[in-house]
N, C-alpha and C positions, 0 to 999 in steps of 0.2 A: 593043513598048515595055518589056514585062516582061523579055524576054530581054536587051534592051539594059541595063536597070537591073542585072540579075544579073551581066552581063559587066563592068559598071563597078565593081560592088562586088568582084568577083573580082580585077580588075586593080589597082584603087586602094583596096582595102578598108581598109587601115590608115590611110591619109591621110583618107579619108572618115570613118572611125570617130573619129579624133582630133578633127576639126572638128565633127562631129555631137555628140560628147560635150561639147565646149566650149559649145555652144549649148543643148542639153537632154540627151537621152540614152537613156532606157529602151528605146525602139524600136531604137535603134542597137545597144544591148547584146544584145537578143534576136536581131537579125539577125546579129551577130557570133557568137553562140553557135550559131546554125543553120549558118552558113558553116564554123565550126570542126568541127561535127558532120559536114559534108560534105567535110572535109579541105581546104577552100579557105583556111582560116586556122589558125594555131597558137593554141590556146586560151590558153596562157600569155602569148604575145605580145599577143593581143587584150585580155586583162585589163590587162596592163601599159600599153598605149597608151591604152585607154579611160580608165583611171585618170588618166593624165597629162592627157588632154583635159578630164576633169571638174575636175581640179585647176587647170588653166590658166584655165578659164572662171570658177571661183569666185575665183581670185586677181585677175582683171580686175575683177570686181564689188566685191571688197574694196577695191581701190585706187581705184575710182571713188568709193566712199563716203568714202575718206580724203582724196582730193585734188581731186575735181571737185564743188565745192559748188554750182555753177550747175546742173549736171545733177540733183543730189540735191534742190535746192530745187524744180525743175520736177517731179521725180518725186513729191515729198512732196504736191504739190497734188492729184494724182490717186490716190496710193497711201498716203494718210495712215493709213488703217485698218490696212493690212498692216504698215507701219513700226511702228505702235504694238504690234501683236501680236508682231512680231519682237523688239522691245525688251523686252517682258514675258517672252518665252520665254528670251532671253539672260540676263535678270536672274534668272530662276527656276532655270534649269538650268546656266548657265555654259558651260564648254567642251564638254560632251557634246552640246550642241545642234548643234555643227559636224558631228558624226557623223551626225545624223539629218536635217539640213537638206534633203538631196537627196530625201527621201521626203515632204516636206511640200508638197503641191500648192499652187501659187500663192505660195509663200514662198521658192522656191529661189534666185531672184536677189535678193530683198529682204533675206534674212537676211545674206548676206555683205556687202552694202552697209551694212546696219544695224550690223554688227560693225565695219566700217571706220570708221563715224562715231564710235565710242567710242575709248578709249585702249587697247584690247586690243592686246597685243604682236603685231606683224606676223610675226615669226619663229615664234612659238608657233602662230599661226593657220595659217601655211604648212605646218608639220610635221603638225599634226592634220588639216588639209585634205587633204594628200597621202595619208596612210594611210586616211582615211575614203573618199577617192575610189577607191583600190584595193579596199577592202572592198566598196564599192557596185558596182564593176565585176564583182568575183568573184561576189557574191551573185546577180547577174542573169545573167551569161554562163554560169556553170557549169550551172545547171538547164536553160537553153536548149540547151546543148551535150549534156547527157545525155538530154534529152527531144526532141532535134531531129526525129526521125522522127514522133513523135506531134504535134508542133507543125505540121509540114508537112501531115500528114493533116487536122488541124483547119482549116488555112488553105485546103486544097483543097476541103473540104466547105463552108466558109464562102463560097468563091467560087461554088460550084455552087448553094448554097441561100442566096443573098445576101438574099432577102426575109425570111429568118428571122434571119440573122446581123446585119443592120443594126439591127433593133429590140433584139436582145439586147445588142449593143455599146453602143447608145445608153442603154439602161437601166443597164448597168454603169457607164458614165461618169457618168450622172446620180446614181447612188448614191454614187460616189466624191466627186463635186462637193458634194453636200449633206452628206456625212459631214465633209468638211473645213470647210465653212461652219459646221456645228454646233460643230466643234472651235474655230474662230476665235471664235464667239460665246461659248463657255464661257470662253475665255481672257479676253476683254474683260469678261464679266460678273463674273468673280472680281476683276478690277481695280476695277470699280465698287463691289463689296461691301466691298473693303478701304478704299477712299476714304470710303465711307459710314460704316464702322466708326470711322475716324479722326475724322470730323466729329461723330459722335454722342458720342464720347469727349471731344472738345473742348467740346461743348455741355454735357455733364454736369459738367465742371469749372467 
């Protein structure tokens, strides 16, 4: 199975990379970096195609937000908290948030949709989104390409000592999850503090 997967990536790597990056991406970028290290891929072409995939995915989410109100209404019912956070981040940071949206766990699809809901210029979003996607691809693929041998050694040891690797990986993911939850809570708490300040100001008047 593992050999079949490697052969599939070797033969159709660029197509898989594009589709994978449209849907999500970091693992695909690491795999692309390792394959480039093994000379199965061109590192430059991998960055270019991965960036296009990430760009295409976010463009889809942006236009869902702009033109598919039925889907957004349905999404808002279950993701109201995340849409509120995305709106606050966009309001506070403006265009730069497009550059960092791919690194915000749990908000990667919500942020482009939230931006699509606003009057933000579609052409401006597309330009920033394209360059941020290429930057995202390069930032992940190049280290994986340079450290390919070390990554493969770590993966081999993780496979051998899976009973240690699984708890370590679970702990790391748990830390990441709670860190982003804390970040979301801080964003929302600041919103409540601002609202409370306005109310107190009005009451004092």
